[in-house]
C-alpha positions as CSV (number, residue, x, y, z in Angstrom):
1,M,11.8,-0.8,-7.1
2,L,15.4,0.5,-7.5
3,V,17.6,-2.4,-8.6
4,R,21.2,-2.4,-7.5
5,L,23.8,-4.7,-9.1
6,P,26.5,-6.5,-7.2
7,A,29.9,-4.7,-7.3
8,G,31.8,-5.3,-10.5
9,E,28.8,-6.6,-12.5
10,Q,28.5,-5.1,-16.0
11,K,25.7,-2.6,-16.4
12,L,23.2,-3.3,-19.2
13,L,21.8,-0.7,-21.7
14,E,23.9,2.2,-20.2
15,L,23.4,5.6,-21.9
16,G,25.7,8.0,-20.1
17,P,24.3,8.6,-16.6
18,I,21.1,6.7,-17.5
19,N,20.8,2.9,-17.1
20,L,17.9,1.1,-18.6
21,R,16.6,-2.0,-16.8
22,P,13.8,-3.8,-18.7
23,H,11.6,-6.2,-16.7
24,L,8.8,-8.6,-17.5
25,L,6.3,-10.5,-15.4
26,Y,3.7,-13.1,-16.4
27,R,1.1,-14.4,-14.0
28,L,-1.5,-17.2,-14.6
29,S,-4.1,-17.8,-11.9
30,Y,-7.4,-19.4,-11.3
31,G,-9.8,-17.8,-8.9
32,D,-13.0,-19.0,-7.3
33,G,-15.3,-16.5,-5.5
34,I,-14.0,-13.3,-7.2
35,P,-16.6,-10.6,-6.6
36,S,-18.1,-9.4,-9.9
37,R,-21.0,-7.4,-8.5
38,P,-22.6,-7.1,-5.0
39,G,-23.9,-10.5,-4.0
40,T,-22.3,-12.4,-6.9
41,Q,-18.9,-14.2,-7.0
42,T,-17.5,-15.7,-10.1
43,K,-14.9,-18.3,-11.2
44,T,-12.3,-17.2,-13.7
45,V,-8.9,-17.8,-15.1
46,I,-6.7,-14.6,-15.2
47,N,-3.8,-14.1,-17.5
48,E,-1.6,-11.1,-16.7
49,L,1.4,-9.8,-18.7
50,A,3.4,-6.8,-17.3
51,P,6.4,-5.6,-19.4
52,G,8.1,-2.6,-18.0
53,I,11.3,-0.6,-17.9
54,L,13.2,1.0,-15.0
55,L,15.4,4.0,-15.7
56,E,18.2,4.7,-13.2
57,L,19.0,8.3,-13.4
58,G,22.4,8.4,-11.7
59,D,22.7,7.0,-8.2
60,R,19.8,8.8,-6.5
61,W,16.8,8.9,-8.9
62,H,14.8,6.3,-10.8
63,L,11.7,6.2,-13.0
64,D,9.7,3.0,-13.6
65,Y,6.9,2.4,-16.1
66,T,4.9,-0.8,-16.1
67,P,1.7,-1.5,-18.0
68,T,-0.3,-4.7,-17.1
69,L,-2.5,-6.4,-19.6
70,R,-5.1,-8.5,-17.7
71,L,-7.4,-11.0,-19.5
72,Y,-10.3,-12.9,-17.9
73,S,-11.8,-16.1,-19.1
74,S,-15.2,-15.1,-17.7
75,S,-17.2,-12.7,-19.8
76,V,-18.5,-11.2,-16.5
77,F,-15.2,-9.2,-16.2
78,R,-13.8,-6.7,-18.6
79,D,-10.3,-7.2,-20.0
80,T,-8.1,-4.3,-19.0
81,T,-4.7,-2.6,-19.3
82,D,-3.5,-1.1,-16.0
83,Q,-0.8,1.6,-15.9
84,S,1.9,2.3,-13.3
85,V,4.4,5.2,-13.4
86,I,6.7,5.8,-10.4
87,F,9.3,8.5,-10.1
88,A,11.4,8.8,-6.9
89,G,14.7,10.0,-5.6
90,G,16.5,12.3,-3.2
91,T,19.5,14.5,-2.7
92,K,21.5,16.2,0.2
93,Y,22.3,19.8,0.9
94,Q,24.5,20.5,3.9
95,D,22.6,19.1,6.9
96,W,19.4,18.5,4.9
97,S,18.3,15.3,3.2
98,L,15.6,15.9,0.7
99,G,13.3,13.4,-1.1
100,L,10.6,13.4,-3.7
101,S,8.2,10.8,-5.1
102,Q,5.5,10.9,-7.7
103,S,3.3,8.1,-8.8
104,Y,0.4,7.5,-11.1
105,L,-1.6,4.3,-11.0
106,S,-4.7,3.2,-12.9
107,S,-6.4,-0.1,-12.3
108,S,-9.7,-1.9,-13.0
109,Q,-9.6,-4.9,-10.6
110,P,-12.3,-6.4,-8.5
111,L,-12.3,-4.9,-5.0
112,I,-13.6,-6.2,-1.7
113,E,-14.7,-2.7,-0.7
114,T,-17.0,-2.3,-3.7
115,A,-17.7,-6.1,-4.4
116,S,-17.2,-5.4,-8.1
117,Q,-14.6,-4.6,-10.8
118,T,-13.8,-0.9,-10.1
119,D,-12.0,1.6,-12.3
120,Q,-9.7,4.0,-10.3
121,E,-6.9,6.4,-10.9
122,T,-4.6,7.6,-8.2
123,F,-2.0,10.4,-8.3
124,S,0.3,10.6,-5.3
125,T,3.0,13.1,-4.5
126,A,5.3,13.1,-1.5
127,L,7.9,15.7,-0.4
128,N,10.1,15.0,2.6
129,A,13.0,16.7,4.3
130,A,15.2,15.7,7.3
131,Y,17.4,18.1,9.1
132,S,20.1,17.1,11.6
133,M,20.1,19.7,14.4
134,S,22.7,17.9,16.6
135,S,24.0,14.4,17.2
136,K,20.8,13.5,19.0
137,L,18.1,15.9,17.8
138,S,16.6,15.9,14.2
139,L,13.6,17.2,12.4
140,E,11.4,15.4,9.8
141,L,9.1,17.3,7.5
142,G,6.6,15.7,5.1
143,L,4.0,17.0,2.6
144,S,1.8,14.7,0.6
145,Q,-1.0,15.0,-2.0
146,N,-3.2,12.0,-2.9
147,F,-5.9,12.2,-5.5
148,R,-8.2,9.2,-6.1
149,F,-10.7,9.3,-9.1
150,L,-13.2,6.5,-9.4
151,G,-15.1,5.3,-12.4
152,E,-18.7,4.0,-12.7
153,S,-20.8,3.4,-9.6
154,T,-21.7,-0.1,-8.5
155,S,-25.3,-1.3,-8.9
156,T,-26.2,-0.4,-5.4
157,N,-23.9,2.4,-4.2
158,L,-22.6,5.7,-5.7
159,L,-18.8,5.9,-5.7
160,G,-17.0,9.2,-4.8
161,S,-13.6,10.6,-5.8
162,S,-11.4,12.3,-3.2
163,R,-8.4,14.7,-3.0
164,D,-6.3,14.7,0.2
165,W,-3.6,17.2,1.1
166,S,-1.7,16.6,4.4
167,T,1.5,17.2,6.3
168,M,3.1,15.2,9.1
169,D,6.1,16.5,10.9
170,W,8.3,14.9,13.6
171,L,10.8,16.0,16.2
172,N,13.2,13.1,16.9
173,Y,15.5,12.5,19.9
174,Q,18.1,9.7,19.9
175,F,18.4,8.7,23.6
176,W,20.8,5.9,22.9
177,P,22.4,4.5,19.7
178,R,19.7,1.8,19.5
179,F,16.7,3.7,20.9
180,G,15.0,6.9,19.7
181,A,11.7,8.6,20.3
182,A,9.7,11.3,18.5
183,I,6.6,13.5,18.7
184,G,4.7,14.5,15.6
185,V,1.9,16.8,14.6
186,G,-0.2,16.5,11.3
187,F,-2.8,18.5,9.5
188,G,-4.9,17.6,6.5
189,Y,-7.7,18.7,4.2
190,V,-9.9,16.3,2.1
191,G,-12.0,17.4,-0.8
192,V,-14.7,15.1,-2.1
193,D,-17.0,15.2,-5.1
194,V,-20.2,14.6,-3.2
195,G,-20.7,15.2,0.5
196,P,-18.9,17.5,3.0
197,N,-15.2,18.3,2.7
198,M,-13.1,17.5,5.8
199,T,-10.2,18.8,7.8
200,Y,-8.3,16.9,10.4
201,E,-5.5,17.3,13.0
202,Q,-3.2,14.5,14.4
203,L,-1.0,14.2,17.4
204,Q,1.3,11.2,17.7
205,G,4.3,9.8,19.5
206,R,6.8,7.3,18.1
207,I,9.6,5.0,19.3
208,N,12.2,3.1,17.4
209,W,14.2,0.4,19.1
210,Q,16.9,-1.8,17.7
211,A,17.2,-4.6,20.2
212,G,20.4,-6.3,19.2
213,D,21.2,-7.4,15.6
214,K,18.0,-9.6,15.2
215,L,15.1,-7.6,16.5
216,S,13.8,-4.1,15.5
217,V,10.6,-2.5,16.8
218,S,8.9,0.7,15.5
219,L,5.7,1.9,17.2
220,N,3.6,5.0,16.8
221,G,0.3,6.0,18.3
222,G,-1.9,9.0,19.0
223,F,-5.3,10.4,17.9
224,E,-7.0,12.3,15.1
225,D,-9.7,15.0,15.4
226,R,-11.7,15.1,12.1
227,Q,-14.2,17.9,11.2
228,F,-16.9,17.7,8.5
229,L,-17.4,21.1,6.9
230,D,-20.9,22.6,6.5
231,A,-22.4,19.2,7.3
232,G,-23.9,19.6,10.8
233,A,-22.2,16.4,11.8
234,P,-20.1,16.4,15.1
235,N,-16.4,16.0,15.1
236,V,-15.0,12.5,15.2
237,I,-12.0,11.7,17.4
238,N,-10.3,8.5,16.6
239,P,-7.2,6.6,18.0
240,L,-4.4,6.0,15.6
241,Y,-1.5,3.5,15.7
242,G,1.2,1.9,13.7
243,L,3.4,-1.1,14.5
244,L,6.3,-2.8,12.7
245,I,8.3,-5.7,14.3
246,Q,11.0,-7.5,12.4
247,Y,12.9,-10.5,13.8
248,A,15.7,-12.4,12.1
249,L,15.1,-15.7,14.0
250,F,18.0,-17.4,12.1
251,E,20.1,-16.3,9.1
252,A,17.6,-17.9,6.7
253,T,14.4,-17.1,8.6
254,T,12.7,-13.6,9.0
255,I,9.5,-12.9,10.8
256,S,7.6,-9.6,10.6
257,V,4.4,-8.2,12.2
258,N,2.6,-5.1,11.0
259,G,-0.3,-3.2,12.5
260,N,-2.1,0.0,11.6
261,R,-5.2,2.1,12.3
262,A,-6.2,4.9,10.0
263,V,-9.2,7.1,9.0
264,S,-9.8,8.0,5.3
265,A,-12.5,9.0,2.8
266,S,-14.5,6.0,1.7
267,Y,-14.9,4.7,-1.9
268,F,-18.6,5.6,-1.4
269,Q,-20.1,9.1,-1.4
270,T,-20.7,10.8,2.0
271,Q,-18.8,8.2,4.0
272,I,-15.5,7.7,5.8
273,T,-13.8,4.5,6.8
274,E,-12.1,3.6,10.1
275,T,-9.7,0.8,9.4
276,T,-7.8,-1.4,11.8
277,D,-5.5,-4.1,10.5
278,I,-2.8,-6.4,11.7
279,N,-0.8,-8.9,9.6
280,G,2.3,-11.1,9.9
281,S,4.7,-12.9,7.6
282,I,7.5,-15.5,7.7
283,R,10.2,-15.9,5.0
284,Q,12.3,-19.0,5.0
285,R,15.2,-19.7,2.7
286,L,15.3,-23.4,1.7
287,F,18.3,-25.3,0.3
288,K,20.1,-21.9,-0.2
289,K,18.0,-21.2,-3.4
290,L,14.3,-21.5,-2.7
291,Y,12.2,-18.9,-0.7
292,F,9.1,-19.9,1.2
293,D,6.8,-17.1,2.2
294,L,3.8,-17.4,4.5
295,S,1.6,-14.5,5.4
296,G,-1.8,-13.7,6.8
297,G,-3.8,-11.0,8.4
298,Y,-7.1,-9.5,9.7
299,R,-8.7,-6.1,8.9
300,L,-11.7,-4.5,10.5
301,T,-13.3,-1.7,8.4
302,S,-16.1,0.4,9.8
303,Y,-18.1,2.7,7.4
304,R,-19.5,5.9,8.9
305,A,-21.6,8.7,7.6
306,S,-19.9,12.1,7.1
307,A,-23.2,14.0,7.2
308,T,-26.3,14.0,9.4
309,G,-29.4,12.1,8.5
310,L,-27.7,9.1,6.9
311,A,-28.1,5.6,8.4
312,I,-24.8,4.0,7.5
313,N,-23.3,1.4,9.9
314,R,-21.5,-1.1,7.7
315,E,-18.7,-3.2,9.2
316,D,-16.4,-5.6,7.3
317,N,-14.3,-8.3,8.9
318,Y,-11.7,-9.3,6.4
319,S,-9.1,-12.1,6.8
320,Y,-6.6,-13.5,4.4
321,F,-3.9,-16.2,4.0
322,N,-1.1,-16.4,1.4
323,V,1.6,-19.0,0.7
324,R,4.2,-18.7,-1.9
325,L,7.3,-20.7,-3.1
326,T,9.9,-18.8,-5.2
327,C,12.9,-20.1,-7.1
328,P,15.5,-17.9,-8.9
329,F,16.9,-18.9,-12.2
330,L,19.4,-17.6,-14.7
331,K,20.6,-15.0,-12.2
332,R,17.9,-12.5,-13.0
333,G,14.8,-14.6,-13.3
334,T,12.3,-15.9,-10.8
335,A,9.6,-18.6,-10.9
336,A,6.9,-18.9,-8.2
337,I,3.8,-20.8,-7.4
338,F,1.2,-19.3,-5.0
339,Y,-2.0,-19.9,-3.2
340,Q,-4.2,-17.3,-1.5
341,A,-7.5,-17.4,0.3
342,S,-9.6,-14.6,1.7
343,D,-12.9,-14.1,3.5
344,N,-14.9,-11.0,4.0
345,A,-17.9,-11.0,6.5
346,S,-19.9,-7.8,6.0
347,S,-22.9,-6.5,7.9
348,A,-24.1,-4.9,4.6
349,S,-26.0,-7.1,2.1
350,G,-24.1,-8.1,-1.0
351,F,-20.6,-7.5,0.4
352,T,-19.9,-10.8,2.1
353,S,-17.5,-13.0,0.0
354,S,-15.0,-15.8,0.2
355,S,-12.4,-16.5,-2.5
356,E,-9.4,-18.7,-3.3
357,Q,-6.7,-18.2,-6.0
358,V,-3.9,-20.5,-7.1
359,G,-1.4,-19.7,-9.8
360,L,2.2,-19.3,-11.1
361,E,4.5,-16.4,-11.9
362,L,7.5,-16.0,-14.1
363,G,9.6,-12.8,-13.9
364,Y,12.8,-11.6,-15.4
365,R,14.7,-8.4,-14.8
366,L,17.8,-7.2,-16.7
């Protein structure tokens, strides 16, 4: 995250146009019901230490590197060191606004999808450009590349890596100062290690509405036509949607609702997932210093075969609930306590689980 200081505050560790912002996070949690392998959930204490550094490269670019050391009290899990590198920024040229982001993430955390501790590496690149054609008409162009490489297979299923190249382009029209609409088309190609590669096309519409100073609504929807290459499987046409509602009920109270439906390559070989989720959150400031966050959601994930002759019909109904109390200290520090609970009801044997976690966090950012 790009950190901006209040006006007039002295910059720390400034080297010409480069500002260095070290940050540190420590998290201690106890979890009950953490999936260790399909059909087995485990109790464990988790210690996490994440020292990192943010480099501000002028006003428009930043680079953040954060390793995370994760230690488990249970010998069922492997102690790991995750890595996160994020580079992002943008510039302007005449009527064009240009942006670039590149990230690398490696992790070895227990996942609901695989019901086990899973090694994965992701490389994500995004290029975007916006062109103002007139006071009402504008164009958005986007290119993305997402690679996901998975480690060892679970005891009952073979995992599969994937590489996704896509574009999504929008033509926007601003009808009124607070209301705009757009139509977008997208194309993509997905290469997988095992199973048929895929192509897809998308057609969507979008509206953005700023209803006064307190309420904002963004809604998009359409459909996707996905083809499975050299597989003999018929095309799959799926509805797509996205929703974001934000409401500032009072000065100290913010409510948000998110929804999404998407199709993607599964963690498992020769499968795709159709995912529909909706979640909401409330943030309340207490006594001008404390922040109380309450969030929860529901996700339905359907697993489908991407080739003929495979009997795959897994469905997961996943719900979660989080509560968190945060207190800032010493201007740049935060302390928090949290509780989270989740439940996954799966039609596939070994993937149903129910877990709870409670813990505390200490963070500091220069």
